[in-house]
N, C-alpha and C positions, 0 to 999 in steps of 0.2 A: 611390649609397649609400656612406656613410662606412665605411671599414675601415682597419685599421692599414696595409695594403699601399697602398691608394689615397692615404692621407694622406702616407705617407713618399714615395711616388712623386711627389706634387705638390711636396714639399720638394726632392726630388732633381732635379727637372726645371728648377727656377728657380735661377739663379746666386746671387742674393742670399740666399735661404733656405738653399741648400746650403752656402754658405761660412759662414753663421752657425752652422748645425748642426755643421759640421766644426770650426769655431773653438772652440765650446763644448766639444766632445768632446776636441780636442787639448789645450786648457788643463787640463781635469780629469785627463787621463792623464799629462801632463807633471808636474803637481803631485803626483800619486800616485807617480811615479817618484822625485821628489826626496825625498818623505817616507820611502819605503822605503829609499832609499840612506842617509839619516840614521839610521834605525832600525838598519839593518845595521851601521853604524859604531859605534853606541852599545849594542849588545847586551850584557847583563851576562855576567860570566864563566861562570856556570852554564848559560847558553844559547848559548854560542859556536857550537855545532854548527848552530844555526838560522841563523846569519848568512848563509851562502851562499844559502840558500833565500830569505831576505828580499831579498838583493841581486838574485837572479834575478827575483823579483817586481817589483822596481823597474826592472830592465832591460826587462822586458816592457812595463811601463807607458810607459817612455820610448819604446820602439819604437812603441807604439800612437799616441803623440802625433806622432811623425814620420810615421806612415802617414796620419793625418788631415790633417796639413799638406801631405803630398805629393799627396793627393787634391785639395786646394784648388788647388795649383800646377798640377796636371794640367789643370784647367779654365781655366788662364790667369788665375786670380784670386789675391788676397792675403788672408791672415787678417784678421779684424776684431776689435776689442776685445770682450771678453766682458762683457755687462751684469752688474753685481753680483748682481742678483736671479736670475740663471740659473746662478750659480757654485755648483754642488752641493757640491763639496769644501770650499770656504771657509765655506759656510753650515753644514755639519755641524760644522766646528770651532767656529764661533760659538755653536752650541748645546751645546758641551762634549763632543762625541762624538769619540773617538779621542784621539791624543796632541797636545797643544798645540804650535804651532810654536815658542813660547818654550822649551819643553823640548827640542825637536829642534835648535834653534839653539845650545844650550849644548854643552859638552864633558863634561858629567856622564854617567856610564854610566846606562843605564836599569835599572829593577828588574824582577824577574819579574812583578810586578803590572802594570807598564807593558806587558810583552810580552802578558800576558793581555788587556789593554785593546786593544792593537793588533790582535791576532788576532780578537777578538770583533767589533771594528769592521769588520775586513776580511771576516769571514765574512758579515756583514749586507750590506755594500755589494757584495761579489762575487756574492751571490745575485741582487741587482738587475741587475748587469752581465751575468751569465750569462744571465738571462732575457731581457734586452733584446737581446742579441746572438743568442740562439736565435731570437727573433722575426724579426730581420733576416735571419738565415741561412735561415729557412723561406721567406721571400719573395724574397730577393735573392742567394742563393748563386751563381746562374749569371749575374748581371748583368755585362755586359761592362766596366763602369767600376769598380764597387765590390765585385763578387763575391769576388775573391781576398782583399781586405782583410777583408771580413766573415767569411769562413771562418777566416782566420788569427787574428783577434782573438777570435772566438767560442771557438776551441779553447783559446787562452790563458786566457780568463776561466773556462772549465770547469776548467782545471788549477789556477788560483788558488783556486777554491772548494773543490776536492778537498784542496788543501794546508791550507786553514784548518780543514776538518773533522778531518783527520788530526792536526794539531798541537794543536788544542784538546782532542781526545780524549786525547792523550798527557798534556797538562797536567792534565786532569781525573783521570786515573789517579794522577797525582803529588800529588793532594790539593787541587787548585784548583777543583773542580767547582762549589761554591756560588758562588764569585766569578765564574766563567765564566757561569753561568746568569743571575746578576743583571746582569752587564754586557751580555750578549746581549740581554736583554729591554729594558734601558734604551736600547741602541743602536737596536734595531728600532723601538721606538715613536717615537724621535726621527727616524729615517730616513724613515719613512712620511710624517711631517709635512713634512719638508724636500723629499722627492720630490714631494709634492702641490704645494707652493708653487713649486718650480722648474718643474714641468710646466706649471702655469698661466702662469708668466712666459714660458716658451719659446713656448707656444702663442699668447700675446698678441703677441709679437714676430713670429712667423710669420704670424699673421693680418693684421698691418699690412703686412708685405712682400707677401703674396700676395693682399691685398684680399678677405679673407673677409667674408661678410655677417655681420650681428649674429646671425642665426639659427644659422649654422654655428658661429660662435665659442661661442655659448651651449650648443649641443649638445656640443661638445668639452669645455667647462668642466664641464658636468654629468657627463660621462663620467669626468673626472678626479676630481671629488668623489665619484662613485660608487665608484671604485676605492679611494679613501681610506677611505670608510665601511666597505667590506668588509675592508680591511687593518686598520683600527682595531678591528673587531669580532673577527676571527679570522685574517685572512690573515697577520698578523705572525708567527704561530707557525711558519710554514715557514722563517723566518729564524733561529730560535733552536734548532731541533732539530739534533742531531749524530748522524752515522752514519759508520761506516767506509766511505770512498769506494772505488769500483772502481779508480780510478786511484791507485795507491800511489806515494809519493815523486814526486808530479807535478812538483815543482820541483827535482828532483835534476839536476845537470848545468848547463851554460851555457845562457843564453837563445838561442833560435833567432833568426837574423837575418832581415831583410826587405830584401835589396838591391834588389828590384824596385820598392820604394816609396821608400826613403830612401838 
């Protein structure tokens, strides 16, 4: 019987599928680290107090990239190039979601509107990351090889999501509520399409590596399309709601280190 646990266990047990999974994850996290570092450097004067939190967000993402690369190395493997169709971060940018790299590569300060765009994009993508890591934590928190990494990254993603809620609510109180809701909805609807396409691409690569039958691949693809249909109809709404988080000032202070991995 197919389940999230059995599927990931199959990927985990095979060297080639494991290093592809970790390579994709490491690339996305490292890219997120760079983006947050640039945003922290370009924060507008009115939002300078936010810069240390953005920098902490970026440091966490960098740490996650190092952790995934360390997991590959621990197996005696090397990272592999990330297939373009599986590059979630770059595909989101291609669809106009978040801040363009052209803007981040310049030295022009960002605007408050840019910060709203960044936080809304992060709120949506961190929802996805938090849910995915919670699923892995549910099934693999005690795994001897990846358990510690899963627990650490999952806790960080929960902190990132809490931070996005708190800062967006602050900006909404400052008069940006309409722009925030519009941007959140735009980001959520684009993200669910990109997530569907990336999921299909990743499963296709895994299927070739692991020798899945056509029937198994078809069932998995149908499941991905089913998730998309639900998210397109109503599930996207969980990505745009805002509430005061239980974790307040979740990104206050320096990033936690991971010397056991990197």
